[in-house]
N, C-alpha and C positions, 0 to 999 in steps of 0.2 A: 233390424238385425236379421240376417238370414238364418233360417231354421237349420238344425243339424241334418234332418232328412234331405233337404235341398243341397246342402254342402256335400253330404255323402253321395247323393246321386250323381252330381257333377264330377266329383273327385275320383270316382271309381274308374273312369276312363283313363286316368293317368297311371293306374296300376298296369293296364294293358300297354299303354304307350311306352313306359319304361321297361317293361318286360321285353317288348320287341326291340328296344334300343340295346338293352343289356345282353340278352342271349346271343344275338349275332355278333355284338361287339366283343364278347368274351370268346365265343366258340367258333365263329365262322372261318376266321383265318386259319386257326389250328386244325379245324375240320378239313380245310382245303389242303394244307401242307402235310399234315401227319396222317390223314385218313384217305384222302383222294390222291395224294402225291403230286400236288400242284406246286410249282416253284413259288417262293415267298413273294417275289416282286409281282408276279401275275396274280397271286392270291389277293394281295393288297389292292390291285387294280380292279379285280372282280367285286370286291366289297365296296370300293369307292364309286364305281360307275353308276349303280342304281341310285345312290344317295346324291350324286352330282346331277343326275337326271331329275330327281325330285327338287333339287335346288332351283332348276330352271322352271319346273312346273308349279312350284309353291305359290308364286304370285298369281298365276292363273286360277289356282284353287281358291285363293283368297278372294279374288274378284267374283268367282262363281258363287262363293259362299255369301258375299254381299248381295249379289243379284237375287239369290234365293231368299235372303232375309228381307229384301225390299218387296218381293212378290208375296211371300207367305207369312212374314213376321217371325220366322224361325230358321234354324240352320241344321235341322235334324236329318234331312234327306241325304246329304252327302255323308254325314256321319254313319248312317245306316249302310250305305254302299261300302264304305271303308271297313265297317265292322264285319261284313260278310266276306269281303275279299281277302283281308289281311291274314286271318287264321289259315285259310286254305293254302295260300301260296307260301306261308311260313312253313307249313308241313312239307310242301314240295321242295323247299330250299334245302332241307336237311335229309331228303329222301332220294338222292341221286342213285340211280341203279348202275352207274358206270364210274370209272376212275379216270385219272389223267386229264387230258385236254377236253374230252367229251364230258367228263364230270364238271369241269370248270364252266363249260358252256351251259349245262343244265342249271347249275347254281346261279349263274349270271341272270338267266331269263327268269327263273322263279323268284329270285331276290328282287329283281327289278319290279315285278308285279306286286310282290308283298310290300315293297317300299311305297309304291303308288297307292295301295290300299291304306297304308299308314297315313299318307299325306291327306287323303280325302277325309279321314276321320279327325286327324289332329288339328288341321287348320280351323275348321268351324268350332271344334271343342275349345280351343284356346281363345278364340274370339269371344266366346260367351262370357269369359271372366270380366271383360270391360263393360258388359251389359247387365250383369247380375246386380250391381250396386253402384251408386255414385259416391260412396264414402271411401277416401284413401285408407283410413284405418281399417274399415271392413275388408278392403282388398287384401290387406296383410293377413287377416284372418282366413280369407278364402285361399290364399296361396300357402298358408300353413297347412290347411287341409290337403291341398294339392300336393305339397311336398311329402306329407305323411304317406299318401297313397303312391306317390312316385317312388318312395322308398320301399314300399311293399313290392313294387315291381322288381327292385333289386333282389328281393327274397326269391321270387319265382325265376327270374332270368339269370340271377347270379349265384343262387344256391341250389334250388331244385333242379334247374336245367343241367348244370354240370354234374350233379349227383346222379341224375338219370343217364348221363352220357358215360359215366364210369371211366373205363380205360379207352374209350373212343373207337368202338367198332361201328361199322356202318349200320348194323341192326340197332345198336343202342342210341345212335343219333336219330334214327327214324322213330323209335319209341318216345324219346324226349320230345320230338317235334309234335307228335300226336297229342301227348298229354298237355303240353304247353299251349298248343293250338286251341284245344277245348277251353282252357282257361281264358285265353285271349277273347274268344267269341263271347263267353258269358260276361266278362268284364266290360266289353265294348258296347254290348246291347243295353246295359243298365242306363248310361247317360243319354242314349238315344231316346229312351222313353221318359226319363225323369227330368229332363231339361225343357220339356215342352212349355213350361210356365214362363220361360224367359222370353221377353218381347224384344226382338232384334229389329234394327232398322239400318238403312244404308244410304249413303250419299253418293255412291259410285255411279248411280244412274244406269246400272246394268252394263257398263263398259268394262271389258276385260283389260287388265293391266299387264304389260309385259314386265320382265325382270328389270329392264332399264327404267321403265316408267315408275315401277314400285320403288326402285332405288332413288329416283328423283323425288318421289313423294316423301321418302324417309329422310332425305337430305334436308327437306323443308322442316322436319321435326328434329331439331338438333339433339334433344335428349334421347329420342328413340334411336337415332343413328349411332350415337355413342354407345348406348346400351346394347344394341344388337351386335355391334362390332366386338364389344367386351365379351358378350355371351359366346360368340362364335369362337374366339380365340381360347376362352376358358375351356369349352367343350373339346376342342382339338387336343389341348394339353392333357386334360383329364382322361379322354378316351384313349390316348396313347398308353396310359397306365392300365386302363381297363383291358386293352388288347393284350398287354404284356403279362397279365396275371397268370393265365394258363401255362404260358411258357416258363415263367418263374417257378410255378408249382411243379411243373414236369421235371425241370432240370436242376432245381435247387432244394425243393421242399419235400421230395419223395414221391411225386406222382401227380398227374393232372387232377385226381380226385381231391387233392388238397385245395384246389380252387374254391370248392364249395365251402370249406371251413373258413378260409380267409374272408370270403364274401359274406358269409353269415355274420361274422363279427362286424364287418363294415355296415351291414344292414341294421344290426342291433344298435350299434352306436348312433346311426342316423335316426332310427325310429324313436329311441329313448330321448334323444336330445331335441326332437322337433318342438314340443311345447315350450321348452326353455328358450330355444332359438327364436321362436315366434314372439315370446314375451319380451326378450331383450331387444329384438328388432324394433318393436313398437316403442320401447323406452329410449333407445339411443339414436334411432333413425336408420332407415334402410341403407343408404350409401355407407355410413360409418360401420355398420355391422358387416356389410359386404367386404369392405376393406380389411377389417380384422380377420375375417374368415379366409380371405385369399392368402394372407400371410400365414395363417395357421395351416392351411392345406399345403403350402409350399414347404414349410418346415417338416411336416409329417411325411410328405412325399420324398423329401431328401433323406429322411431317416429310414426309409425303406431299404436304401442301399446297404448300410451295415447290418440292418435287422435281418434281411434275407440271408446274408452270408452267415449269420449267427444261428439260424434255424427257425423252426416253425413258431415257437413261443414268442420270441421278440417280434416276429412278423405280425402275429396276432395282436400284440399290444399296439403296434403302430397302426394296424388296420382299424382298431377302435377309434383312434384319434382321427384317421382319415374319414371315417363315417360321420363323426361330429362335424368336422370341417366341411364335408360335402353338403350336409344339411344346412350348415351355416352360410354357404354360398347360394344354395337353391332358394331358401325362403325370401331373403331380401331382394335377390335379383328378380324373381318372378313377381314379387309384389310391386317392383318398380315398373314392370312392363305395362300393366293397365293404367298406371299413373301417366305414362307418356302418351298412351292412346287417348285417355280422357282429356289431357291438356291440349292435344291436337283438335279434338272435337270442339272444345271451348274456343280455340283460336280460329278455326275455320268454319264452324257451324255445320260441319258434315261428319256423319258417323262412317268412318272408314276402317272399322276394327278388323274386318276380313282382310283388307289390303295389307295392313300392318302385320297381322299375325301370319299372313301368307309369306311375307318377307322374312319374318322371324323363323318360320318353319323352314324356309329356304336356307337360312343361316344354320339352323339346327341340322338339317340334312347334310349340308356342305361340311360342317365340322365333324359330323359322325362319319363322313367319308374320308376326310383328310387325316383324322387322328389315326385310324388303323393303317391308312396308306403310309403315313410317316413312320409308324412303327415297323411296317413290313419292309420299308426301305432301309431302316437300320439293320434289320435281320439280313437283308440281301447284301448290304455293304460290309457286314462283319462276317460273312461267309456261312450263314445258317444253311444246313442241308435239309431239303424236303424229301420225304420218303413215306411209302405206305407201311414201312416197318421201322422198328427202333434202330437209330444210328447214333454213333458217338459224335458229339459236336466238338468243334475246336474251342480252345480257351478264349480266343477272340470272339467267337460267336456267342459263347456263354456270357462274356462281359458285355457284349453289345445288347443282348436281350434284357439284361439287368439294368443297364444304364437307361435304355429306352423306357423302362418301367418306372424308374425312380428319379434319378438326378436330373435327367434332361427335361421331362415335363415339369418338375418342381421348380427348376430355375426359370423356365420360360413363363411360368404362371406369374411371376413377379413383374413381368412386363405390362401386366394389366393395370397396375396401380396408377400410372399417369392418366389412363382413360377414365378410371373411376373418379379421380380428382376433377377432371373436366366435367363429368356428369354432374357433380355436386354443385357446380356453378350455374347450371341451367334452372329454369323455372320448375321443371319436374323434379330436379334434384333437390331443390330447396323444399319442395312439397314432401319429398321422401324423407327429409330430416325432421318433419313434424312429428313430435312424440306424443304418446298417449299412455296414460297409466291404466 
């Protein structure tokens, strides 16, 4: 059984990972539209392009990580590079000295470099999970720890960052970026040092894999292919809601500062439910738990529509349920990932953890690009007006930003259920249904 210090050291990196995913996911589009005066459609494209770039680059990073593992027995060098690059360019992303199209270009370049730093850290960090233990039950424990720290990233990126932003001036965004950037640096350097005990190996032979080659490898692992497709769609739909929260807070709940309150409740619900979610996942099996929590998230997400129109208190109540359901989808899903990698190693006799986690990170980046882009397209289609000062939005625009936050992603999430059913019929899926008291 892995010791708590080892679990703590590895898991700390996911605090930084989710902080980086959450803060730009919540704040970057509204920073562009309401502070820099960038049109909604263009703002969505600016947020999407760096993530789509990382989608293409992720398999290469996975192969690079495997090559390093084969040569040195560890994956820490890439993690260190990412840990140094990400905080710097995160600060620059929210520190544009200009507005309009020039500001849009500044944000695009800085966010592209920050996303690349995230990629170099996240791919080897995730690959280590499959190499820390050979026990499927122990992997559920590992991913419970991962999900708890991932949830703490919600606290920094979703509560502290919006609180520091306040009413959204350029100076407050810069202050937020510096404070959060320091936290990112500290959190990312911990696993760089504390995971040196993990012995990594690779069967990639040092050959880099293109996105097409990695996709072909994944197709050979049916369980992984189904799981990564499910994950990508889930994140797209959930990120739509994440992107919409500051808009809903601004135009329905009394101001952008209310974003921090709602996200704090989501974070508390997730954090408090993590041990219970982990326990019941081990009891009833990972795919079954995942199915139940998808349904729970969809119900709670739909409930946001009447709750937001009723005021802050009903919204907070639904937010607590969303927090529990979010943790409920995270723990079983990420516990299934190393199961699929381990099953592939047993089947092929090769350790290709970096290649698989590279493709997983590509899906992660792609979904975090497409979620905000989809939401920004809803804003553009319903007539949302971008400006550097407060403007009155039309009733159609207000309805569109609420629907994109609630009913639309909640309904789309139910489309994942047939994919989860297919996963349960695979070898890894049957392994994931193994229970332990």
